[in-house]
N, C-alpha and C positions, 0 to 999 in steps of 0.2 A: 471401438469405432467412436469417433468424436461426433457429437450431436451438433448440428447447425440450427440455431434458433433465430427466427425472424423476430426483431424487436420493434415494438410500437410503444409510444408513450401513452400512458394511461391517464384518464381524467380522474381516477379515483384518489390520487394523492393531492388533495387540496392543500394539505400542510406544506408540501414541498413547492406547490405552485406559488404559494405566498412568499416563500423564502429562497428556494434554490435558484429560481430564475429571475430574481431581482437583479437588474444590471448594476445597481449601486452597492451591492454587497461587497465587502472587502475583508481580507484576512484579519483576524484578531491580533492584537499586539501580544508579545511574549508575556508581558505582565498579566494581562487578562487571561491568557491561556493557562497560567499556573493554577487558577482557581477552578478550572473545568476538568471534567472527566475525560481522559484520553480514550479514543475509540479508533482502532486500526481498521482501515478499509482497503482491502486488496482487490484490485481489478485485474483479472486475467483476460488479456486482449491480444489483438494482432492487427497489423496493418494489412494483412492479406484477407481479412474477414470483413465482408460488406455490412454485417450487422453490428460491428464494433464501434464505428464513429459516434453514434448517439451515446453510447456508454462512456466513451472517452470524454465527450462533452459534459456528461453528468459528473464525472470525476472532477473536472475542472471547476464546476459549480460547487461541489462539495469542498474543494480546497479553499474556497472563500468563506467557509465556516458559517453555514446558515442555520445550524441546529443549536438552540439554546441549551446551555449546561453541558455541552460536549465540545471537545476539541477533536475534530476528525483528522486523523493522521492517514493520508491517502498514499497508496502505492500503486503504480502502474507496472504490472509484470507481463512482459510481452512473451508469449509462448512461441515455440518454433515449429509446431506441427502444421502450420498453414504455409510454410515457406516453399512447399513443393508445387504450388499451383500457379507460379508465375512471378511472385514478388517475394524477395527475401527481406523480411522485416529487419532493419538495421539495429533495432533495439532488442531483438529476440534472443533467447537463450534456452537451451535444453534444461537448464537448472530450474527455470520458472515453470516449464512444462512438468517437470518431475514434482515440483512443489504442489502444483495444481492436482496432479494425479494422487499425491498423498492425501490431500483433502478429499478427493473423490472417494478414495477407499475408506477413509475414516468416517465420512459422512454417509457412507453406504449408497452412493449414487450409481446409477446404471452406467453412466459415462460422464466424462467432463465435457465442457463446451465453452464456446466464447460467444459473447462476453459473459463472464461469470464474476460476480462480486461475492467476497467472503468477508464478513464482519467479525472482528475479534476472534477469528478462528472457529467460530461457533455456528453462524448462520450463513447460508448461501442462497443465492437467487440470481435470476437473469440480470445482467449488469446494468441495465437502465430502467429497471422496474422501480420507480420512485416510491410507490406505495409500500412495497416490501422493504425498501431501504429505510423508510421512516420508521417502520415497526422495529427493524433490527437496531437502528441507532438508539431509539428510546430504551430498548431492553438493555443494550450494552452500556448506555450512560447511567443506568440505575445501579450497576454493579460497583462495589468497592474495588479500587485498583491498588496494586502495589506501586509505591513510588519508584520511578526510574529517572535517573538524572544523567545528562550528557554534559561534559565540560571539555574545554581545550581542543575542540575539533579543528584540525588544520589539514591542508593539502601540502605534502612535501614530495615534489616530483610527481609521480603518479600513484602515491600512496596516501590515503586518507587515514589520519590518526585521531583518536579521541580517548577520553577517560569516561568509563561508565560506572555508575553506582546504582544499586537497587536496595529496596527494603527487604526484610526477611520474608521467605516463602511461608505461607500459612500452613497449618497442620493438615488441612484437607487436600493439599497438593503435595504429592510425594516427591516430584522432581520437575524442574523446569529448565528450559534452554534460554540463554541470553543471545538474542539475534541482533546483529549490527548490519545496517543497511545504508548504502550510499545511493542517492537518487538525483537526477537532473531536475531542477525546478521546472524547466520548460524544454520541450523538444518538438521538432516538426519535420515533416517529410513531404516531398512531391512524389506521389506514387505513380510509377510509370507502367506497371503491369498488374495483372491479377484482378480480383474482384473490385478493388478500389482504384483502378487505373484512371489517371487524370485528376484525382482528388488531391488537395493539399490538406494534410492531416496534422493536427496539433495534439500535444499530450502534456500532462503534468505529472511531476513526481515519478519520472521514469527510472526504474531501478537499474543501476549499473553494477552493483555488487551487493550480495546478500550472504553473510557468513555467520556460522554458529560460533559464538565467542566463548562457549563453555556452558556448564550447567551447575545448578545448585539444588540441594535437597531441602526438605521441609525444615524450617527454622533458620536456615542459612540466608545470608545476604551476600552481595557481591560488590567488589570494588576493584576494577582492573583497567589496564590500558588495552586498547584494541586497534586493529588496523585492517585496511582492505585496499586492494589494488584496483584501479580503474584505468581506462584508456588515457593515453597521454594528451596533453594540450587542452585540458578542460579548465575553464575559468572558475576558480573557487567560489566566486560570487554566484555562480549558477548551480551550486550544489547544496543539498541539504542532507543531514544525517539523521537516521532514525534508529532507535533501540527499543526492543520490546522483549518482555519476558513471556515465554510461551510454554505451556505444559508439554513435557516431553512426548514425542509421538505426534507432534504438530497438532496439539490440542488447543484448548482455550487460551487466548492471550490475556495475561493477568495484569499487565501494566505496560506503559509505553511512554516515549518522549520523542520530540523532534527538535532539531537545532540547525541553525545556519553555521557555516564555517567562519572562523575568525581568520584574520590575516596572519600568515606565518612570517615572522621577521627573519 
């Protein structure tokens, strides 16, 4: 059974109060991002959940890069188990519900819930708990990460293609999966039914495809072409691609990168 959690903003996160909610914050440039430690932030959310909009808003703030020394790579993964109560989330997929359930089992949770945030595959907490978010980001940013590079990302028809490269997997990790993600930079909906009926909801980094591009063993690196299908008619300027190396079994994320699409001639 899925747990429904009422979310309230806490005053305990003074750090995020100073940074996350500053209206003049802006995304860092690619050049600056290269010197920062990548941290993958997955938000499991749903347009059918009345507790989720504050977490969606928090993810949008995080996408503006408020944390020193970290490049937050955010992902909005819309689960489908809320679709039965009156509103079918147009961005939802059973695949993201399954991914969340895998985290729930590995992290030994009694149940999964929305909104839920998972940082680097290691730490989970209620999706707009800014105090817990700060602690998780600081811990994740202190870890040494494996280099992951994305090049040549283009959209051809309804297929996104790119080339991925990683550094070698360290000895302490036996095996890791290379995951390729395509996400919409921005999405919005006018919700007509369900718990959020009448609300206009906005989202960032909405996952439209998430594929396992293969795996590597300790000491190995990767260099390969990848592709993922998305819905037709999407403007490539509205897409971003993400790649991350994750310990097999959906464990800790060891390295990550994000890029915008280039124009395909």
